[in-house]
N, C-alpha and C positions, 0 to 999 in steps of 0.2 A: 611517558615519564622518561624512558631511556633516551629518546631522541632529544629531549630538552637538555639532558645532562651533556649530550655530545655537542649541542649547539652552544652551550655556555659552560665550558669546562671550568672547574674550580680546583685549585691546588689546596686541598684540605689536609689537615693533620688528623690522621686516623686515630692515633693514640692520645687519650686525654693526658695533659701534663699534670704531674703531681708536684707537691711542695718541695720534694727533694731536688727536683730539676729547676724550680723557680728560685729557690733560695738555698742552694746546695751547702754553703758554708754554715749557715744558721742551722740547717737540718742536721748536719754532721755533728754539730755541738750538742744539739738536743738528743740525738740518737745515742751519743756517748753517755749523756746523763742517765738515760734509761738503761743502757746495757751495763753500766757500772753500778746500777741501783743506788744512785745518789740524787734522787728526786727531791727538790727543795720545796719549801712551804710557800714561797712567793717569788714571782717573776715579773719583770717589767719589760714588755715588748714595745719598743719605740722606734720610730723612723718616719720617712716621708709618707704622704698620703698615697694610697694605692699600691703599696709595696708588698702586700700579702701578709701583714702582721696578724690580722684576725683569722685568716686562713690557717696560718701556722699555729696559732693558739688552739684552734679546734683540732687540728691534726696531732698536735702534741698531746692534747687531752685524750684523744683516741689511742695514741701510741702507749701512753701510761697505763691504760686500762685494758689493752688488748689481751684477750683470754689465752692466746697462743704464746704470749711472752717472748716474742721474737724481736729482732732489731728494727723491723719496720711493721707498722700496723697491718694486719691481714685484710682489713676492710670487709671481712666476710663473717666473722664471729658475731654473736648476738650483741656483745658490748660495742664493737666497732660500728655495727649497723645503727645502733641507737644513738651513738655519738654523731654519726654522719647525718642522721635525721634531726639532731639537736633535741632529742627526746629521752636521753638517758636519765634515770632517776637520780644519779649522783652528779649531774651537770647543772650548775646554776649560772644562768646568763644574767648579767646586770648591764643595763644601758639607760640612757636618759629617759625619764618619764615625766608626764605632766604632774604638777604638784596637786596633792589631794589634801585639803585642809582637814576634812572630817575623818580621814583614815586613822584607824587605831594602830598602835605600834606593832601588835601581833598579827595584823592583817597582811596577806600577800598583796603588795602594792599593785601588781599587775591586775589582780582580780578586783581591785578597788576602784579602778578607773572606769570611765563611762563605757557603755557597750560598744559604741562605734570604735573607740580607740583600742579596746580589748580585741575586737575582731581583726582590726588592722595589724596589731602586734602578732597575732597568730598567723596571719597571712605573711607578714614580713619574715617571721622565723622560718616558715615553710620555704620562702624564696631564698633565704640565707642558706638553708640546708642544701639547696640545689646549685647555688652560685656563691662561692666563698667571698666574692668581691661585692656581693649585694650589701648595701648599707641599711641597717636597721635604724630608721630615723623618723620618729613621729614629729609632725609639723609643730605640735604644741609643746614638745619637750625641750627644755632649756638646760637641765642639769640632772645629775644623778641624785635622787632625793634621799634625804635622811631615812625615810621609811624603808627604802630599798636596802640600806645597810643594816638597819635594825632588824628587819625580817631575815636578812642573810645571817646575821649573828645568831639569831634564835635557832635557825635551822641547822647551821653548821655544827653546833655543839650538842645536837641530839645524837644519841647512839644509833648507828645504822646497822641493820642486820646484813647489809650487802658488804662484801669484803673488798669491793673495788674502791679506788681512791676517789674522794670527793674533789671535784674541780669547780672552781669559780672563775669565769672569764668576764672581766669588766671591760666592755667596749667604751671608747671615748673617756678613758679614766681621768683625763684632765678636768672633766666636768664635775668631778668630786669637789673641786675647789671653788666652784661658782657660789655666789652669795656669800654667806658668812663662813663657808668652809666647814660647816658642821658635819657634812657627809665624809669629808676627808679625815676629820678628827675621829669619827666613829669607826672608820676603816682602820685607822692607825691602832686602835685598841685591839682589833682582831689580829693585826700583823704582829703586835707585841706579844700576844698570847695565842698563837695559832692553834686551831683545833687539830687533834690527831688525825693522821691519814688524810690530810687535806692540802691541796695546792691552789693558790690564787694566782691568776695571770692577769695583770693589768695591761691593757693595750691602749696606746695613745700616739697621736701625731704631734703632740705638744708636751713633751716631757718637762720642759721648763715651767709649765703651769702647775705641776705637782709640788707639794711641799717636800723639802729635802728630807724630812723625817720619814716620809713614805718611800722616797727613792732609795734611801740608805738601807732600808729593810728588805729590798728586793734584789734578786739576782738580775742584772741588767743585760738585756739582749738587744743590741742595736742593729736595726735593719738598714740596708741601702736600697736605693731605687731599683726597680726591676730592670735588667738589661734589655736592650732593644729587641734582641731575638726572642726573649721570653715573652715580652708583650705581644710581639707579632704572632707567635704561635698560639698564645692564649686567645687572641682575637680570631685567629683562623679556626680555633676550636668552636667558636660561635657561628661557624658556617659563613664567614666573610672571606671573599676572595683574596688572594695573595697580594695583589697590587694595592687594594684599599687597606688591607691589614698593615702593609708596610708603611704606608703614609700615616695611618693613625698611630702606629707605634712611634714614628718619628715625632709627630705633633705632641703626643702625650708625655714625652720626656720621662718615661718610666712610671707614670701614674696610671695604673690600670683602671681606676675609677673614671678618670677623664677619658681614657681610650674607649671604654664601654659607652659612656654618655655621648661622645662624639659619634660613635657608631649608630646609636639609637636616634640621634637627631636628624631631621631632614635638612641638613646643611651641606650643600655641594662644595662650598669653598669656605671652610672654617677659618682660614687665615684672613680672608677678606672680612668676614664677620667680626673677627677679633679686632682687626685694625679699625673698623668702623666704631666699635665700642670704645677703643682706646682714644680715638680722636674726639669722641664726645666728652671725654674727661680732660682733654689737654688743649682743646681749641680755646683761645682767648677771645671768646665771644659771649656777650651777656645772655643772649637768647639761648645759645647752645648750653651754657652752664645751667640756666634756670630749668630748661627741659630735662637735662641730664639728672639734676638733683631730684626733680619730681619723678622721673621715670624709675630711677634706681631706688628711690625711697618707697614708691608704691610697690615695686617688685619685691623689695625686702619685707614689706608688710603682708602682702597678699600671696606671693609665690616665692618663699625663701629658697626653695631648691633651685628655681630658675635664676634667682639673684646670684647664688653661689656658682652656678654653671657659667654665668656671664663673667663673673670675676675670674673664674678658672680659665676662661678663654683668653682674657687679657693677660693673665699670668703666663699662659702658654705662648702668647705672642712675644712677651717680653723675654722669655727664656730663649726663643729662637733668635730674637734680635741680638741678644748677648752673644750667641754662637756666631751669628753673622758678622758681628763686629770683629771677632778675633780669629775665626777660622771658617771661611766660607766653603771649604772643601767638605765639611761635614754635612752640607745641605744639598746634595745632588738632586734629590727628588723634588726640591722646591724651586728649581730654576725659573719656572714660569711665574713665580709669585714673589720674587725677590725685590721688585721695584719698591714696594712699600717699606721694606727694611732699609734699602738704600736711602730713600727719602728721609726716613726717621733718623737714622744715625748721622746723616749729613746735617740735619736740622738741630740735633741735640748731641753733639760729639762728646760732651762731658756727662751725659746722663748716668745716674747711679742706678743701674738696673736692679742690683741686689736690694737696696733699701726700698725701691718702689715695690718690689715683690713682697717685702715684709709689710709694707703699708697695705697692699691689697689683701694680704692674709688677715690683717687686723679688721678689715671690712667684714670678713666672714665671721670672725670671732665676735664682732659687735652684735651680730644677730642673737647670740645666746645671752647677751647682757642687756637686752631690751633698751639699748641706747636710742636717743632721738636721732633717727637716721638722716633726716634732711641736714641737720647741723653737722653730723659726722661726715657725710659725703662732701659737704662744702669744705670742711677742714681737710679732708683727704685730697680733694682736687687742688687746693692751694698748696699743700705739701708736695704733691706730685709735680706741680709747676716748678717748685724750688729744686727738687731733686733732679729734674730734667736738666737744670743748669749746672748740676754738680755741686750745689750748695746744700747746707744743712738747714732743714725747715725750722722756722721759729715756733711753729705750732706743734705741740706733741699730742697725738691722738691715740 
């Protein structure tokens, strides 16, 4: 074992990074709230994908209830350990679940789903406790159900013998608004009459999807993307060598979810993979379009996680292309792979990268809305063609 380490030396970070290093300004603000004993009843953590919002929500919950009552959670008292394991009796996690038509209002919605999904949720919560960037995401879940909020309302107003503060963390909070928005309306009633000794933390990548009535009742905490060095160190903590971690940090553009997924995939040249996907959406060829529509539609139906990853790859490529267009000095590690960006920017000098990225984001959102994906992808490809020319698309998707 010792010889192997000498043969393949790795520059690893020995000390695990904590949230105060990853999002220092946010954490200073939250620390001040705790030290001044001004803990609010509702917070809205919003920002880009993979910036550590969920991690911060869990760590803030832990800090609020730390038994040592210090400026930083001790991570060793009984309360901190339970919060770290996501098993504290006063911690309520809310996330998208499959709809259960026969479930009663008073039932715990997690216990009401089928056995396979229930076991998967328990496994996912365990994974989340070990990796704060792990995403709890059931394939069949499309929204935060009304039953989840009704059961939450029932449990929050019960008198607790535990003196610690009740915490509700709502992941993917924008999915409260899916469907008729009844879940959002039910949560609004809780926010209007908050239970005693309780804090709700809504976490979302898409704040604009939430009703203004909910946003206005929360203290807003806006996150920025993780800095390059933070992403690199976090990747190195997963025992990835410095050179690969550096490249993945550059490619991910501050998105730790994408960085981890890139690290887990068997893709030697992710930029080439992304460019191949992009060309399949932009080539003006009838057979290519037909195949692309079929391939992406089937992927969205059968492997939604893989569909999202491929869209994220294309977004990654577009972000790098935008940097390439305005400042190539920021891309020193990609010198051997810049030909594709040169080709693309020369072919589409007026491309609207920003709007194309928004369009790609809509493709991910379309999954949760059960849209007819072949038609959606066709409309998206037509709109991308228009945006590549710097024009405004006639089709609104």
